[in-house]
ROTI-703270 format. One record per atom (N, C-alpha, C): x negated, y, z negated; atom name; residue number from 1. Coordinates in steps of 0.001 Angstrom, whole numbers, plus 500000, padded with zeros to 6 digits. Example, Ala and Ser with C-alpha at 12.3 -4.5 7.8 and 13.67 -1.06 7.14 Angstrom:
2
     px     py     pz site pos
 486810 494310 492200    N   1
 487700 495500 492200   CA   1
 486800 496700 492200    C   1
 487150 497750 492920    N   2
 486330 498940 492860   CA   2
 487100 500030 492130    C   2
//
This chain:
225
     px     py     pz site pos
 485589 207879 654159    N   1
 484787 206940 653665   CA   1
 485609 206332 653024    C   1
 484624 204850 653034    N   2
 485215 203665 652335   CA   2
 484729 203808 650461    C   2
 485529 203923 649398    N   3
 484342 203027 648964   CA   3
 484485 201459 647743    C   3
 483392 201471 647898    N   4
 483412 199696 647166   CA   4
 483111 199761 646154    C   4
 483408 198728 645163    N   5
 482204 198608 644197   CA   5
 481107 198514 644197    C   5
 480113 198484 642814    N   6
 478922 198355 642933   CA   6
 478403 197215 643966    C   6
 478908 196514 642789    N   7
 478563 194549 643035   CA   7
 478398 194248 644383    C   7
 479639 194678 644589    N   8
 480009 194198 646397   CA   8
 478644 194948 646717    C   8
 478860 195797 647165    N   9
 477346 196557 648370   CA   9
 476916 195924 647844    C   9
 475833 195865 646422    N  10
 474429 195091 646431   CA  10
 474419 193544 646801    C  10
 475774 192583 647208    N  11
 475491 191636 647640   CA  11
 475817 191094 648695    C  11
 476074 192489 649532    N  12
 475882 192090 650996   CA  12
 475063 193507 651543    C  12
 473965 193977 650669    N  13
 472607 194581 650595   CA  13
 471468 193576 650913    C  13
 471906 192611 650101    N  14
 470777 191537 649801   CA  14
 471532 190039 650386    C  14
 472264 190173 651099    N  15
 473063 188760 651904   CA  15
 471691 189148 653930    C  15
 472449 190753 653520    N  16
 471097 191329 655017   CA  16
 469897 190942 654852    C  16
 469178 191034 653618    N  17
 467598 191801 653441   CA  17
 467557 189370 653979    C  17
 467897 189339 653232    N  18
 468233 187156 653316   CA  18
 468029 186738 654489    C  18
 469125 187667 655638    N  19
 469232 187058 656992   CA  19
 468420 187820 658423    C  19
 467500 189053 658049    N  20
 466503 189393 657967   CA  20
 465154 188506 658335    C  20
 465032 188431 656367    N  21
 463931 187418 656334   CA  21
 464410 185962 656974    C  21
 464577 185833 657487    N  22
 465131 184037 657451   CA  22
 465288 184102 659821    C  22
 465597 185328 659801    N  23
 464834 186097 661518   CA  23
 463255 185904 662321    C  23
 462875 186433 660508    N  24
 461164 186753 660937   CA  24
 461107 185797 660576    C  24
 460995 184817 660070    N  25
 460516 183560 659796   CA  25
 460424 182867 661262    C  25
 461640 182318 661787    N  26
 462069 181738 663477   CA  26
 460891 182668 664108    C  26
 461447 183739 663951    N  27
 460056 184625 664783   CA  27
 458763 184504 664902    C  27
 458474 183824 663673    N  28
 456610 183739 663946   CA  28
 456510 182627 663829    C  28
 457636 181631 663618    N  29
 457088 179410 664634   CA  29
 457329 179565 665325    C  29
 458246 180263 666498    N  30
 459085 180095 667521   CA  30
 457081 179777 668515    C  30
 456947 178629 669272    N  31
 455813 177978 669795   CA  31
 455386 179050 670852    C  31
 454328 179886 672072    N  32
 453962 180079 672462   CA  32
 455083 179095 674372    C  32
 455042 180114 674743    N  33
 455383 179784 676636   CA  33
 454855 178496 676926    C  33
 454890 177652 677925    N  34
 454664 176793 678950   CA  34
 453452 177846 679125    C  34
 453752 178249 680432    N  35
 453629 179126 681181   CA  35
 451613 179031 680445    C  35
 452304 179978 679183    N  36
 451358 181302 678702   CA  36
 450301 179325 677766    C  36
 450643 178871 677484    N  37
 449899 177639 677531   CA  37
 448753 176614 678117    C  37
 449376 177024 679626    N  38
 449040 176111 680356   CA  38
 447576 176485 680943    C  38
 447815 178185 680729    N  39
 446803 179377 681097   CA  39
 446264 179529 680127    C  39
 446116 179438 679339    N  40
 444956 179524 678166   CA  40
 444563 178047 678246    C  40
 445176 176561 678142    N  41
 444344 175515 678132   CA  41
 442816 175373 679391    C  41
 443218 177015 679784    N  42
 441890 176524 680877   CA  42
 440108 177040 680590    C  42
 440856 177284 679172    N  43
 439507 178489 678884   CA  43
 438740 177097 677967    C  43
 439418 176336 677254    N  44
 438545 174961 677260   CA  44
 438021 173815 678352    C  44
 437206 173392 677812    N  45
 437015 172204 678125   CA  45
 437447 170705 677679    C  45
 437670 170105 677796    N  46
 438152 168854 676985   CA  46
 436531 167751 676475    C  46
 436422 167403 675215    N  47
 434586 166807 675352   CA  47
 434680 166384 676127    C  47
 433128 166674 676487    N  48
 432345 165522 676821   CA  48
 432861 163945 676971    C  48
 432932 163524 675736    N  49
 432718 161927 675555   CA  49
 434561 161216 676427    C  49
 434810 162642 676271    N  50
 436700 162537 676458   CA  50
 436240 161534 678305    C  50
 435826 162418 679059    N  51
 436118 162033 680241   CA  51
 434456 161608 680216    C  51
 433679 160930 679928    N  52
 432711 159971 679565   CA  52
 432722 158097 679474    C  52
 434452 158666 679442    N  53
 434413 157278 678846   CA  53
 435667 157028 680118    C  53
 435858 158083 679808    N  54
 436840 157441 681814   CA  54
 435460 157275 682886    C  54
 434873 158146 682760    N  55
 433718 157575 683965   CA  55
 433529 156334 683935    C  55
 432675 155751 682647    N  56
 432555 154119 681959   CA  56
 433716 153522 682371    C  56
 434713 153032 682274    N  57
 435579 152869 682535   CA  57
 436044 152553 684030    C  57
 435974 153282 684742    N  58
 437077 153784 685855   CA  58
 435566 153135 686916    C  58
 433965 153809 687150    N  59
 433661 153980 687741   CA  59
 432436 153021 687986    C  59
 431806 152454 689380    N  60
 430857 150914 689603   CA  60
 429604 151616 688837    C  60
 429445 150296 687907    N  61
 428175 150625 687046   CA  61
 427193 151318 687910    C  61
 425926 151034 689820    N  62
 425838 151708 689514   CA  62
 425707 153309 690064    C  62
 426857 153094 690042    N  63
 427458 155657 689772   CA  63
 427259 156017 688985    C  63
 427262 155136 687965    N  64
 427667 155739 686555   CA  64
 426805 157367 685933    C  64
 425987 157434 686300    N  65
 424528 157231 685734   CA  65
 424221 158690 686871    C  65
 424528 158833 687740    N  66
 425039 160040 688471   CA  66
 426238 160804 688476    C  66
 427071 160421 688123    N  67
 428763 160653 687803   CA  67
 428307 161453 686135    C  67
 427279 161236 685584    N  68
 427569 161694 684233   CA  68
 426854 162779 684078    C  68
 425382 162610 685245    N  69
 424395 163769 685020   CA  69
 425068 164603 685569    C  69
 426273 164620 687260    N  70
 426680 165885 687817   CA  70
 428198 166749 686528    C  70
 428307 165279 685533    N  71
 429688 165946 684469   CA  71
 428535 166685 683714    C  71
 427928 166826 683055    N  72
 427221 167680 682634   CA  72
 426296 168341 683036    C  72
 426151 168851 684272    N  73
 426060 169798 686056   CA  73
 427605 170485 685736    C  73
 428641 170282 685737    N  74
 429511 171008 686340   CA  74
 430543 171842 684544    C  74
 429873 170766 682958    N  75
 429918 171942 681811   CA  75
 429220 172568 681903    C  75
 428088 173016 681984    N  76
 427113 174453 682416   CA  76
 427558 175514 683669    C  76
 428789 175182 684405    N  77
 429087 176336 685115   CA  77
 430231 176876 684888    C  77
 430008 178498 684639    N  78
 431015 179088 684018   CA  78
 432593 179123 685037    C  78
 432647 178511 686439    N  79
 433398 179058 687276   CA  79
 434370 178120 687701    C  79
 434190 177258 686584    N  80
 435225 175669 686444   CA  80
 435777 175129 685772    C  80
 436644 175173 685950    N  81
 437391 175042 684121   CA  81
 438340 174023 684635    C  81
 438777 172536 683562    N  82
 439783 171871 683915   CA  82
 440712 172124 682652    C  82
 442531 171282 682619    N  83
 442419 171406 681063   CA  83
 443049 170036 681050    C  83
 443396 169667 679568    N  84
 443839 168004 679233   CA  84
 444382 167163 680180    C  84
 444454 167699 680956    N  85
 445187 166598 681860   CA  85
 444181 166575 683270    C  85
 443038 167842 683091    N  86
 441972 166899 684125   CA  86
 441918 168212 685536    C  86
 443508 168496 685883    N  87
 443360 169653 686974   CA  87
 442570 170607 686711    C  87
 441648 171190 687974    N  88
 440676 171858 687583   CA  88
 441076 173341 687636    C  88
 439831 174877 687520    N  89
 440203 175407 687606   CA  89
 439321 175461 688598    C  89
 438883 176637 690030    N  90
 437881 177572 690561   CA  90
 437766 178949 690362    C  90
 436338 179370 690079    N  91
 437168 180481 690095   CA  91
 438889 181352 689578    C  91
 439255 180939 688493    N  92
 440533 181712 688377   CA  92
 440918 181376 688560    C  92
 440886 180634 689718    N  93
 442089 179789 690620   CA  93
 442534 178153 690483    C  93
 444143 177309 689856    N  94
 443791 175981 690269   CA  94
 444192 175489 691362    C  94
 443725 174798 691262    N  95
 443676 173404 692657   CA  95
 444784 172851 692155    C  95
 445720 172244 692684    N  96
 447079 171729 692054   CA  96
 446382 170640 692646    C  96
 447455 169101 691438    N  97
 447144 167789 692234   CA  97
 445513 167465 692367    C  97
 444989 167598 691039    N  98
 442981 167311 690860   CA  98
 443280 166647 690264    C  98
 442389 166622 689523    N  99
 442038 165519 688581   CA  99
 439998 165730 688909    C  99
 439510 166655 687671    N 100
 438251 166106 687803   CA 100
 437570 165111 687863    C 100
 437415 163803 686997    N 101
 436666 162379 687358   CA 101
 437144 162346 688397    C 101
 438561 162339 689557    N 102
 438953 161828 689980   CA 102
 437076 162280 692039    C 102
 436774 163236 691738    N 103
 436627 165063 692620   CA 103
 435179 164254 692458    C 103
 434963 164242 691059    N 104
 433339 164167 690448   CA 104
 433258 162507 691239    C 104
 434338 161412 691153    N 105
 434129 160242 691862   CA 105
 434155 160260 693033    C 105
 433984 160915 694312    N 106
 434296 161401 695756   CA 106
 432858 161930 695865    C 106
 432387 162690 694926    N 107
 431140 163526 695159   CA 107
 430231 162343 694652    C 107
 430448 161222 694085    N 108
 428938 160196 693450   CA 108
 429131 158661 694480    C 108
 430678 159154 694467    N 109
 430825 156953 694786   CA 109
 431224 157006 695934    C 109
 430386 156385 697650    N 110
 430253 156076 698724   CA 110
 432977 155596 698768    C 110
 433020 157123 700254    N 111
 434225 156810 700028   CA 111
 435159 156124 700812    C 111
 433937 155564 702126    N 112
 434274 153912 702404   CA 112
 435824 154153 703769    C 112
 436532 153916 703358    N 113
 437775 153695 703834   CA 113
 438857 154720 702835    C 113
 438903 154723 702023    N 114
 439775 155561 700789   CA 114
 439527 156760 701058    C 114
 441199 157170 700569    N 115
 441626 158450 700741   CA 115
 440894 159556 700100    C 115
 440629 160926 700790    N 116
 439991 161741 700404   CA 116
 440721 162578 698938    C 116
 440260 162719 697649    N 117
 441153 163100 697040   CA 117
 441487 164773 697151    C 117
 443272 165365 696159    N 118
 443138 166437 696676   CA 118
 441979 167615 695869    C 118
 442100 168459 696567    N 119
 441103 169514 696030   CA 119
 439537 169122 696496    C 119
 439247 168371 697286    N 120
 438120 168466 697287   CA 120
 437100 168846 698140    C 120
 438384 169365 699701    N 121
 437119 170303 700114   CA 121
 436398 171432 699531    C 121
 437701 171846 697896    N 122
 437380 173516 697671   CA 122
 436723 173276 696930    C 122
 436307 171273 695946    N 123
 435410 171251 695148   CA 123
 433836 171268 695624    C 123
 434080 170966 697332    N 124
 432479 170648 697978   CA 124
 432140 172344 698026    C 124
 432783 173217 698115    N 125
 432456 174143 698987   CA 125
 432143 174866 697448    C 125
 432500 174915 696784    N 126
 431846 175352 695476   CA 126
 430860 174586 694698    C 126
 429983 173159 694554    N 127
 429081 172732 693954   CA 127
 428328 173543 695663    C 127
 428069 173701 696358    N 128
 427533 174397 697657   CA 128
 426613 175809 696876    C 128
 428174 176736 696032    N 129
 427477 177864 696455   CA 129
 426814 177750 694943    C 129
 427002 176472 693826    N 130
 426352 176956 692570   CA 130
 424781 176460 693184    C 130
 424508 175918 694809    N 131
 423321 175258 694565   CA 131
 422682 173855 693801    C 131
 423495 173531 694454    N 132
 423573 171837 693057   CA 132
 422004 171564 694161    C 132
 421539 171085 693100    N 133
 420659 170028 693588   CA 133
 420994 168745 693978    C 133
 420210 168148 695178    N 134
 420673 167516 696331   CA 134
 420704 165654 695473    C 134
 420720 164899 694304    N 135
 420083 164802 693554   CA 135
 421151 163976 692661    C 135
 421946 164801 692654    N 136
 423400 165192 692064   CA 136
 424600 165268 692900    C 136
 424349 165157 694139    N 137
 425380 165608 694913   CA 137
 425128 164866 696665    C 137
 424158 163646 696569    N 138
 423474 163578 697310   CA 138
 423973 162586 698887    C 138
 425485 162082 697906    N 139
 425883 161510 698449   CA 139
 427334 162179 699227    C 139
 427517 162936 699127    N 140
 429142 164024 700312   CA 140
 428037 164391 700972    C 140
 427080 165711 700693    N 141
 425841 166096 701209   CA 141
 425536 165280 702413    C 141
 424758 164071 702077    N 142
 424819 162456 703708   CA 142
 426046 162303 704562    C 142
 426091 161436 703696    N 143
 426749 160076 703739   CA 143
 427940 160924 704488    C 143
 429155 162033 703266    N 144
 430008 162265 704125   CA 144
 430572 163259 704506    C 144
 429122 164291 704227    N 145
 429362 165710 705132   CA 145
 430435 165579 706418    C 145
 430288 165049 707169    N 146
 431262 165767 708695   CA 146
 432792 165287 708145    C 146
 432558 164904 706793    N 147
 434413 164175 706835   CA 147
 435157 165879 705800    C 147
 433651 166433 704768    N 148
 434109 167388 703596   CA 148
 434575 168233 704631    C 148
 433303 168117 705140    N 149
 433079 170283 705526   CA 149
 434255 170747 706811    C 149
 434713 169821 707000    N 150
 435612 169821 707966   CA 150
 437273 169513 707717    C 150
 438102 170328 707579    N 151
 439739 170430 707282   CA 151
 440011 169716 708239    C 151
 439833 169427 710054    N 152
 440734 169145 710580   CA 152
 440053 167385 710670    C 152
 439495 166910 710342    N 153
 438984 165566 710364   CA 153
 438829 164369 711673    C 153
 440385 163958 711515    N 154
 440768 163587 711815   CA 154
 440947 163713 712943    C 154
 441903 165283 712765    N 155
 442029 166131 714241   CA 155
 441084 165055 715428    C 155
 440228 166226 714557    N 156
 438618 166292 715349   CA 156
 438344 164885 716238    C 156
 437939 164264 715194    N 157
 438208 162852 715916   CA 157
 438915 161816 716559    C 157
 439911 162264 716757    N 158
 440997 162000 717608   CA 158
 440776 162604 718344    C 158
 440868 163800 719359    N 159
 440371 164518 720378   CA 159
 438696 163676 720916    C 159
 438534 163473 719871    N 160
 436862 163017 720591   CA 160
 436848 162292 720537    C 160
 437705 160872 720774    N 161
 438317 160031 720633   CA 161
 439191 159486 722008    C 161
 440275 160716 722338    N 162
 440898 160491 723583   CA 162
 439735 161143 724454    C 162
 438915 162646 724505    N 163
 437760 162579 725690   CA 163
 436616 161203 725278    C 163
 436978 160253 724539    N 164
 435995 159176 725276   CA 164
 436475 158276 726419    C 164
 437957 158650 725549    N 165
 438939 157563 726722   CA 165
 438459 157961 727706    C 165
 439709 159355 727608    N 166
 439544 159642 728918   CA 166
 438562 159562 729955    C 166
 436912 160517 729883    N 167
 436267 159669 730849   CA 167
 435478 158450 730890    C 167
 435798 157228 729959    N 168
 435809 156025 730345   CA 168
 436450 155525 731250    C 168
 438163 156046 731628    N 169
 438669 155973 732486   CA 169
 438474 156055 733701    C 169
 438256 156813 733423    N 170
 437882 158000 735067   CA 170
 436610 157316 735480    C 170
 435445 156947 734770    N 171
 434724 156319 735167   CA 171
 434787 154629 735351    C 171
 436246 154202 734826    N 172
 435890 152740 734861   CA 172
 437249 153374 736638    C 172
 438080 154480 736532    N 173
 438320 154364 738093   CA 173
 437599 154859 739150    C 173
 436616 154928 738839    N 174
 435397 156092 740337   CA 174
 434905 154641 740381    C 174
 434830 153917 738942    N 175
 434395 151982 739368   CA 175
 434574 151597 740329    C 175
 436428 151401 739704    N 176
 437526 150751 740911   CA 176
 437732 150271 742384    C 176
 437271 152329 742600    N 177
 437372 152170 743813   CA 177
 435964 152407 744461    C 177
 434690 152835 743757    N 178
 433739 152192 744543   CA 178
 433874 150470 743997    C 178
 434380 150222 744017    N 179
 434305 148191 743857   CA 179
 434923 147711 745091    C 179
 436150 148642 745644    N 180
 437615 148569 746805   CA 180
 436473 148713 747903    C 180
 436167 149577 747987    N 181
 435660 150036 749091   CA 181
 434581 149259 749200    C 181
 432984 148768 748438    N 182
 432320 147823 748663   CA 182
 432671 146817 748911    C 182
 434083 146634 748887    N 183
 434686 145173 748838   CA 183
 434323 145058 750264    C 183
 435609 146401 750490    N 184
 436172 146342 751955   CA 184
 434978 146276 752816    C 184
 433853 146649 752863    N 185
 432321 146469 753677   CA 185
 432499 144998 753846    C 185
 432448 144151 752219    N 186
 431886 143068 752624   CA 186
 432173 142121 753566    C 186
 433953 142330 753233    N 187
 435214 142013 753814   CA 187
 435323 141793 755486    C 187
 435020 143369 755647    N 188
 434335 143948 757074   CA 188
 432995 143086 758198    C 188
 431702 143462 757162    N 189
 430882 142220 757518   CA 189
 431139 141087 758009    C 189
 431733 140470 757008    N 190
 432100 138919 756554   CA 190
 432200 138706 758480    C 190
 434139 139992 758161    N 191
 434556 139027 759757   CA 191
 433817 139737 760641    C 191
 433154 140215 761349    N 192
 432165 141236 762128   CA 192
 430951 139605 762692    C 192
 430606 138837 761161    N 193
 429294 138177 761595   CA 193
 430618 136232 762032    C 193
 431778 136887 761132    N 194
 432462 135414 761928   CA 194
 432788 135765 763254    C 194
 432802 136456 763627    N 195
 433217 136999 765147   CA 195
 432665 136466 765971    C 195
 431393 137307 765400    N 196
 430147 136761 765754   CA 196
 429286 134998 766442    C 196
 429978 134784 765476    N 197
 429553 132829 764448   CA 197
 430495 132345 766130    C 197
 431381 132498 766483    N 198
 432744 132185 767192   CA 198
 432150 132257 768887    C 198
 431769 133808 768559    N 199
 431179 134114 770656   CA 199
 430081 133349 770406    C 199
 429257 133511 769608    N 200
 427640 132104 769668   CA 200
 428284 130761 770497    C 200
 429945 130348 769133    N 201
 430210 129475 770092   CA 201
 430703 128697 770574    C 201
 431414 129914 771375    N 202
 432101 129605 772889   CA 202
 431297 130054 773887    C 202
 429630 130377 773747    N 203
 429276 130875 774754   CA 203
 428053 129612 774941    C 203
 428251 128872 773702    N 204
 427342 127384 773626   CA 204
 428252 126508 774463    C 204
 429764 126393 774375    N 205
 430586 125188 774606   CA 205
 430253 125782 776070    C 205
 430931 127205 776392    N 206
 430680 127253 777741   CA 206
 428630 126613 778342    C 206
 428197 127322 777603    N 207
 427100 126434 778081   CA 207
 426699 125133 778891    C 207
 427156 124089 777697    N 208
 427103 122695 777941   CA 208
 428755 122489 778983    C 208
 429856 123167 779530    N 209
 430212 122323 780243   CA 209
 429564 123023 781687    C 209
 428939 124460 781948    N 210
 427816 124553 782868   CA 210
 427508 123420 783737    C 210
 426313 122767 782439    N 211
 425184 122407 782530   CA 211
 426581 120858 783069    C 211
 427210 120579 782187    N 212
 428075 118829 782979   CA 212
 428289 118989 784159    C 212
 429131 120635 784293    N 213
 429282 120201 786253   CA 213
 428254 120544 787125    C 213
 427559 121113 786723    N 214
 425989 121347 787374   CA 214
 425642 119631 787931    C 214
 425368 119468 786772    N 215
 424680 118130 786670   CA 215
 425605 116893 787673    C 215
 427706 116857 787233    N 216
 428140 116417 788191   CA 216
 427863 116653 789869    C 216
 427744 117913 789425    N 217
 427451 118069 791994   CA 217
 426429 117789 791399    C 217
 425222 117719 790648    N 218
 424568 116957 791815   CA 218
 424102 115517 791691    C 218
 424588 114689 791165    N 219
 425261 113725 790793   CA 219
 425839 112968 792421    C 219
 427605 113915 792508    N 220
 427479 113698 793584   CA 220
 427051 113664 795023    C 220
 426092 114982 794908    N 221
 425301 115131 796225   CA 221
 424354 113900 795963    C 221
 423567 113770 795306    N 222
 422385 112430 795355   CA 222
 423509 111055 796141    C 222
 424889 111123 795644    N 223
 425034 109851 796236   CA 223
 426082 109570 797219    C 223
 425827 110580 797789    N 224
 426065 111008 799387   CA 224
 424715 111134 800457    C 224
 423638 111156 800054    N 225
 422878 110951 800822   CA 225
 422316 110191 800521    C 225
//
């Protein structure tokens, strides 16, 4: 056992208490991990006004009203959430590389040649499962229904185009063969007609010579008499 003066022991004990207090302060002030904060951020949806302003800025004026009605409808659905960056979570599953405003845009504004937004297929299936009124989702339900319902739309379209091209080529080939055969028949007919024509001409020539010979003989016979 090592004996130390009382005042030194009290000084060491006080220093240990101060270090422990500092450690507790640091521990309490440590912010939560990013992953936990990111997961918790889906529990609350951003203010309606923020997204409304974004829609008013980026959407064509004729589709803003429908987009805002769809946004209001989504706000009331407990199965869909989004964080402050707009990334969407449906039924507890995060749909990566998505933004709620982009999904609303593709659901209300005609797509045309524009590339489909990431996650639009899952978003479309979710909306269908909520029995959404058609007036809120008319564009996707009618105009772009085929594009959204098929995940292999481009492959299917290409396959149909190739099939149509093969049928066209086959028809074209058959037409060409038919044309060739018809052309051969026509040429054969023309050849036969030409041959017949030559035969008639030759016969007429022979007939003329025969008549001339007979006439000559008749004249000769008449002269002798």
